[in-house]
LOKEKE-483906 format. One record per residue (C-alpha): residue number from 0; residue in three letters; x, y, z. Coordinates in pm, whole numbers, always signed. Each point is the difference from the previous one (the first is absolute). Last residue first. Example, Ala and Ser with C-alpha at 12.3 -4.5 7.8 and 13.67 -1.06 7.14 Angstrom:
residues 2
<pt><num>1</num><residu>SER</residu><east>+1367</east><north>-106</north><up>+714</up></pt>
<pt><num>0</num><residu>ALA</residu><east>-137</east><north>-344</north><up>+66</up></pt>
END
This chain:
residues 153
<pt><num>152</num><residu>ALA</residu><east>-12224</east><north>-2629</north><up>-3338</up></pt>
<pt><num>151</num><residu>ALA</residu><east>+265</east><north>+229</north><up>+131</up></pt>
<pt><num>150</num><residu>GLU</residu><east>-38</east><north>+301</north><up>-123</up></pt>
<pt><num>149</num><residu>VAL</residu><east>+301</east><north>+104</north><up>-267</up></pt>
<pt><num>148</num><residu>ASP</residu><east>+243</east><north>+283</north><up>+136</up></pt>
<pt><num>147</num><residu>ALA</residu><east>+295</east><north>-185</north><up>-83</up></pt>
<pt><num>146</num><residu>ALA</residu><east>-73</east><north>-117</north><up>-349</up></pt>
<pt><num>145</num><residu>GLY</residu><east>+85</east><north>+365</north><up>-72</up></pt>
<pt><num>144</num><residu>VAL</residu><east>+346</east><north>-68</north><up>-7</up></pt>
<pt><num>143</num><residu>ALA</residu><east>-22</east><north>-298</north><up>-201</up></pt>
<pt><num>142</num><residu>CYS</residu><east>-184</east><north>+133</north><up>-247</up></pt>
<pt><num>141</num><residu>LEU</residu><east>+255</east><north>+257</north><up>-19</up></pt>
<pt><num>140</num><residu>VAL</residu><east>+252</east><north>-266</north><up>-33</up></pt>
<pt><num>139</num><residu>ALA</residu><east>-181</east><north>-155</north><up>-272</up></pt>
<pt><num>138</num><residu>GLU</residu><east>-20</east><north>+273</north><up>-201</up></pt>
<pt><num>137</num><residu>ARG</residu><east>+362</east><north>+84</north><up>-10</up></pt>
<pt><num>136</num><residu>GLN</residu><east>+60</east><north>-382</north><up>-93</up></pt>
<pt><num>135</num><residu>ASN</residu><east>-172</east><north>+67</north><up>-287</up></pt>
<pt><num>134</num><residu>ALA</residu><east>+150</east><north>+306</north><up>-72</up></pt>
<pt><num>133</num><residu>SER</residu><east>+333</east><north>-107</north><up>+29</up></pt>
<pt><num>132</num><residu>LEU</residu><east>+191</east><north>+5</north><up>+331</up></pt>
<pt><num>131</num><residu>LYS</residu><east>+390</east><north>+150</north><up>-7</up></pt>
<pt><num>130</num><residu>LYS</residu><east>-161</east><north>+355</north><up>+37</up></pt>
<pt><num>129</num><residu>TRP</residu><east>-192</east><north>-69</north><up>+317</up></pt>
<pt><num>128</num><residu>ASN</residu><east>+350</east><north>-112</north><up>+148</up></pt>
<pt><num>127</num><residu>GLU</residu><east>-118</east><north>+200</north><up>+354</up></pt>
<pt><num>126</num><residu>MET</residu><east>-339</east><north>+67</north><up>+6</up></pt>
<pt><num>125</num><residu>TYR</residu><east>-298</east><north>+223</north><up>-214</up></pt>
<pt><num>124</num><residu>GLU</residu><east>+254</east><north>+206</north><up>-293</up></pt>
<pt><num>123</num><residu>LYS</residu><east>-184</east><north>+185</north><up>-256</up></pt>
<pt><num>122</num><residu>GLU</residu><east>+91</east><north>-66</north><up>-342</up></pt>
<pt><num>121</num><residu>GLY</residu><east>-7</east><north>-389</north><up>+40</up></pt>
<pt><num>120</num><residu>ALA</residu><east>-264</east><north>-5</north><up>-210</up></pt>
<pt><num>119</num><residu>ILE</residu><east>-221</east><north>-156</north><up>+195</up></pt>
<pt><num>118</num><residu>LEU</residu><east>+36</east><north>+328</north><up>+289</up></pt>
<pt><num>117</num><residu>PRO</residu><east>-88</east><north>+204</north><up>-298</up></pt>
<pt><num>116</num><residu>LYS</residu><east>-300</east><north>-234</north><up>-124</up></pt>
<pt><num>115</num><residu>PHE</residu><east>-130</east><north>+50</north><up>+369</up></pt>
<pt><num>114</num><residu>ASP</residu><east>+112</east><north>+372</north><up>+63</up></pt>
<pt><num>113</num><residu>THR</residu><east>-360</east><north>+104</north><up>-107</up></pt>
<pt><num>112</num><residu>ARG</residu><east>-138</east><north>-219</north><up>+202</up></pt>
<pt><num>111</num><residu>PRO</residu><east>+134</east><north>+229</north><up>+295</up></pt>
<pt><num>110</num><residu>ILE</residu><east>+88</east><north>-201</north><up>+264</up></pt>
<pt><num>109</num><residu>LYS</residu><east>-146</east><north>-170</north><up>+297</up></pt>
<pt><num>108</num><residu>LEU</residu><east>+123</east><north>-355</north><up>-56</up></pt>
<pt><num>107</num><residu>ARG</residu><east>-332</east><north>-120</north><up>+93</up></pt>
<pt><num>106</num><residu>ALA</residu><east>-154</east><north>+258</north><up>-241</up></pt>
<pt><num>105</num><residu>THR</residu><east>+291</east><north>-66</north><up>-308</up></pt>
<pt><num>104</num><residu>ILE</residu><east>-143</east><north>-349</north><up>+63</up></pt>
<pt><num>103</num><residu>SER</residu><east>-358</east><north>+38</north><up>-49</up></pt>
<pt><num>102</num><residu>SER</residu><east>+58</east><north>+302</north><up>-292</up></pt>
<pt><num>101</num><residu>ILE</residu><east>+215</east><north>-234</north><up>-214</up></pt>
<pt><num>100</num><residu>HIS</residu><east>-221</east><north>-292</north><up>+1</up></pt>
<pt><num>99</num><residu>GLY</residu><east>+80</east><north>-243</north><up>+295</up></pt>
<pt><num>98</num><residu>VAL</residu><east>-157</east><north>-350</north><up>+105</up></pt>
<pt><num>97</num><residu>TYR</residu><east>-7</east><north>-27</north><up>+356</up></pt>
<pt><num>96</num><residu>TYR</residu><east>+118</east><north>-286</north><up>+283</up></pt>
<pt><num>95</num><residu>GLY</residu><east>-55</east><north>-83</north><up>+316</up></pt>
<pt><num>94</num><residu>SER</residu><east>+138</east><north>-256</north><up>+326</up></pt>
<pt><num>93</num><residu>LEU</residu><east>+118</east><north>-233</north><up>-258</up></pt>
<pt><num>92</num><residu>ASN</residu><east>-22</east><north>-342</north><up>+74</up></pt>
<pt><num>91</num><residu>SER</residu><east>-5</east><north>-96</north><up>-304</up></pt>
<pt><num>90</num><residu>SER</residu><east>-333</east><north>-109</north><up>-268</up></pt>
<pt><num>89</num><residu>ALA</residu><east>-130</east><north>+368</north><up>-108</up></pt>
<pt><num>88</num><residu>PHE</residu><east>+379</east><north>+80</north><up>-48</up></pt>
<pt><num>87</num><residu>THR</residu><east>-18</east><north>-283</north><up>-249</up></pt>
<pt><num>86</num><residu>GLU</residu><east>-308</east><north>+95</north><up>-165</up></pt>
<pt><num>85</num><residu>GLN</residu><east>+117</east><north>+416</north><up>-15</up></pt>
<pt><num>84</num><residu>ILE</residu><east>+305</east><north>-144</north><up>-156</up></pt>
<pt><num>83</num><residu>VAL</residu><east>-190</east><north>-255</north><up>-232</up></pt>
<pt><num>82</num><residu>GLY</residu><east>-260</east><north>+338</north><up>-71</up></pt>
<pt><num>81</num><residu>GLU</residu><east>+371</east><north>+210</north><up>-70</up></pt>
<pt><num>80</num><residu>ILE</residu><east>+120</east><north>-316</north><up>-267</up></pt>
<pt><num>79</num><residu>GLN</residu><east>-342</east><north>+31</north><up>-146</up></pt>
<pt><num>78</num><residu>ILE</residu><east>+81</east><north>+346</north><up>-60</up></pt>
<pt><num>77</num><residu>ARG</residu><east>+325</east><north>+35</north><up>-135</up></pt>
<pt><num>76</num><residu>GLU</residu><east>-85</east><north>-297</north><up>-255</up></pt>
<pt><num>75</num><residu>ILE</residu><east>-279</east><north>+241</north><up>-125</up></pt>
<pt><num>74</num><residu>SER</residu><east>+231</east><north>+269</north><up>-68</up></pt>
<pt><num>73</num><residu>PRO</residu><east>-227</east><north>+301</north><up>+33</up></pt>
<pt><num>72</num><residu>SER</residu><east>+74</east><north>+204</north><up>-377</up></pt>
<pt><num>71</num><residu>MET</residu><east>-173</east><north>+410</north><up>+119</up></pt>
<pt><num>70</num><residu>ALA</residu><east>+18</east><north>-79</north><up>+394</up></pt>
<pt><num>69</num><residu>SER</residu><east>-285</east><north>+221</north><up>+140</up></pt>
<pt><num>68</num><residu>PRO</residu><east>-46</east><north>-330</north><up>+274</up></pt>
<pt><num>67</num><residu>GLU</residu><east>+364</east><north>+44</north><up>+146</up></pt>
<pt><num>66</num><residu>THR</residu><east>+164</east><north>-281</north><up>-13</up></pt>
<pt><num>65</num><residu>ALA</residu><east>+39</east><north>-129</north><up>+332</up></pt>
<pt><num>64</num><residu>ARG</residu><east>+279</east><north>+57</north><up>+264</up></pt>
<pt><num>63</num><residu>ILE</residu><east>-47</east><north>-246</north><up>+231</up></pt>
<pt><num>62</num><residu>GLY</residu><east>+91</east><north>+46</north><up>+423</up></pt>
<pt><num>61</num><residu>ALA</residu><east>+58</east><north>-257</north><up>+256</up></pt>
<pt><num>60</num><residu>ARG</residu><east>-71</east><north>-65</north><up>+385</up></pt>
<pt><num>59</num><residu>GLU</residu><east>+200</east><north>-194</north><up>+287</up></pt>
<pt><num>58</num><residu>VAL</residu><east>+272</east><north>-161</north><up>-251</up></pt>
<pt><num>57</num><residu>ALA</residu><east>+235</east><north>-277</north><up>+177</up></pt>
<pt><num>56</num><residu>TYR</residu><east>+251</east><north>+40</north><up>-223</up></pt>
<pt><num>55</num><residu>GLU</residu><east>+23</east><north>-376</north><up>-126</up></pt>
<pt><num>54</num><residu>ARG</residu><east>-386</east><north>-68</north><up>+39</up></pt>
<pt><num>53</num><residu>LEU</residu><east>-78</east><north>+279</north><up>-216</up></pt>
<pt><num>52</num><residu>VAL</residu><east>+300</east><north>-77</north><up>-233</up></pt>
<pt><num>51</num><residu>ASP</residu><east>-144</east><north>-411</north><up>-33</up></pt>
<pt><num>50</num><residu>LEU</residu><east>-357</east><north>+154</north><up>-27</up></pt>
<pt><num>49</num><residu>LEU</residu><east>+113</east><north>+204</north><up>-332</up></pt>
<pt><num>48</num><residu>ASN</residu><east>+209</east><north>-316</north><up>-102</up></pt>
<pt><num>47</num><residu>SER</residu><east>-296</east><north>-190</north><up>+20</up></pt>
<pt><num>46</num><residu>ARG</residu><east>-265</east><north>+239</north><up>-156</up></pt>
<pt><num>45</num><residu>LEU</residu><east>+262</east><north>+101</north><up>-325</up></pt>
<pt><num>44</num><residu>TYR</residu><east>+59</east><north>-387</north><up>-33</up></pt>
<pt><num>43</num><residu>LYS</residu><east>-431</east><north>-71</north><up>-58</up></pt>
<pt><num>42</num><residu>LEU</residu><east>+17</east><north>+391</north><up>-233</up></pt>
<pt><num>41</num><residu>GLY</residu><east>+198</east><north>-192</north><up>-179</up></pt>
<pt><num>40</num><residu>ASP</residu><east>-122</east><north>-337</north><up>-38</up></pt>
<pt><num>39</num><residu>PRO</residu><east>-359</east><north>+168</north><up>-90</up></pt>
<pt><num>38</num><residu>ALA</residu><east>+190</east><north>+247</north><up>-294</up></pt>
<pt><num>37</num><residu>ALA</residu><east>+158</east><north>-302</north><up>-171</up></pt>
<pt><num>36</num><residu>PHE</residu><east>+387</east><north>+10</north><up>+163</up></pt>
<pt><num>35</num><residu>ALA</residu><east>+278</east><north>-17</north><up>-233</up></pt>
<pt><num>34</num><residu>ALA</residu><east>+51</east><north>+353</north><up>+35</up></pt>
<pt><num>33</num><residu>PRO</residu><east>+156</east><north>-44</north><up>+368</up></pt>
<pt><num>32</num><residu>ILE</residu><east>-165</east><north>+192</north><up>+257</up></pt>
<pt><num>31</num><residu>ARG</residu><east>+210</east><north>+316</north><up>+134</up></pt>
<pt><num>30</num><residu>ILE</residu><east>-10</east><north>+56</north><up>+404</up></pt>
<pt><num>29</num><residu>ALA</residu><east>+151</east><north>+317</north><up>-21</up></pt>
<pt><num>28</num><residu>GLU</residu><east>+204</east><north>+162</north><up>+292</up></pt>
<pt><num>27</num><residu>VAL</residu><east>+112</east><north>+264</north><up>+275</up></pt>
<pt><num>26</num><residu>ASN</residu><east>+12</east><north>-69</north><up>+358</up></pt>
<pt><num>25</num><residu>VAL</residu><east>+43</east><north>+133</north><up>+366</up></pt>
<pt><num>24</num><residu>ILE</residu><east>-55</east><north>+333</north><up>-121</up></pt>
<pt><num>23</num><residu>LYS</residu><east>-33</east><north>+226</north><up>+320</up></pt>
<pt><num>22</num><residu>ASN</residu><east>-196</east><north>+168</north><up>+198</up></pt>
<pt><num>21</num><residu>GLU</residu><east>+117</east><north>-139</north><up>+334</up></pt>
<pt><num>20</num><residu>SER</residu><east>-324</east><north>-66</north><up>+119</up></pt>
<pt><num>19</num><residu>SER</residu><east>-148</east><north>+11</north><up>-319</up></pt>
<pt><num>18</num><residu>ASN</residu><east>+251</east><north>-328</north><up>-117</up></pt>
<pt><num>17</num><residu>TYR</residu><east>-94</east><north>-8</north><up>-409</up></pt>
<pt><num>16</num><residu>ILE</residu><east>-5</east><north>-330</north><up>-242</up></pt>
<pt><num>15</num><residu>ALA</residu><east>-10</east><north>+180</north><up>-329</up></pt>
<pt><num>14</num><residu>PHE</residu><east>-194</east><north>-209</north><up>-269</up></pt>
<pt><num>13</num><residu>THR</residu><east>+83</east><north>+6</north><up>-423</up></pt>
<pt><num>12</num><residu>VAL</residu><east>-240</east><north>-284</north><up>-128</up></pt>
<pt><num>11</num><residu>GLU</residu><east>+79</east><north>-144</north><up>-389</up></pt>
<pt><num>10</num><residu>GLY</residu><east>-136</east><north>-131</north><up>-298</up></pt>
<pt><num>9</num><residu>PRO</residu><east>-240</east><north>+288</north><up>-96</up></pt>
<pt><num>8</num><residu>ALA</residu><east>+68</east><north>+277</north><up>+286</up></pt>
<pt><num>7</num><residu>ALA</residu><east>-113</east><north>+24</north><up>+369</up></pt>
<pt><num>6</num><residu>ARG</residu><east>+121</east><north>+233</north><up>+240</up></pt>
<pt><num>5</num><residu>ILE</residu><east>-26</east><north>-174</north><up>+386</up></pt>
<pt><num>4</num><residu>GLY</residu><east>+117</east><north>+156</north><up>+300</up></pt>
<pt><num>3</num><residu>ILE</residu><east>+47</east><north>-190</north><up>+353</up></pt>
<pt><num>2</num><residu>THR</residu><east>-19</east><north>+147</north><up>+319</up></pt>
<pt><num>1</num><residu>ILE</residu><east>+194</east><north>-150</north><up>+343</up></pt>
<pt><num>0</num><residu>MET</residu><east>-84</east><north>+198</north><up>+294</up></pt>
END
């Protein structure tokens, strides 16, 4: 099964495509929202490109790394992007998706919660070439791996 994991940041979205049958990362890249776009146009651009990615890879399930509810200074732009991603997933042909915080992602991966931050920092290995990925790419990969057990809607 092909899954996607998403990690939003202001101005861009990092996604990881994962093949759970082969336990292999297929692709990791980012969709950058052009700085010249006004906010609504940037969100529209993101939605359109994300739908193209879902179709191109025939993605079946997805996971979004969401802003922690206890974040000291949450990014409004990131939260808006996460909302558009959820709407995009709801409007797509995905069989299911989840919105994950650290606790739910680690539960899906069956790893201790205390391992999450060292994994993201690259201090612990998770899979081959783990240290070559950026922190956002690692979060996207973990979300994609966790999406494999999402219940079909």
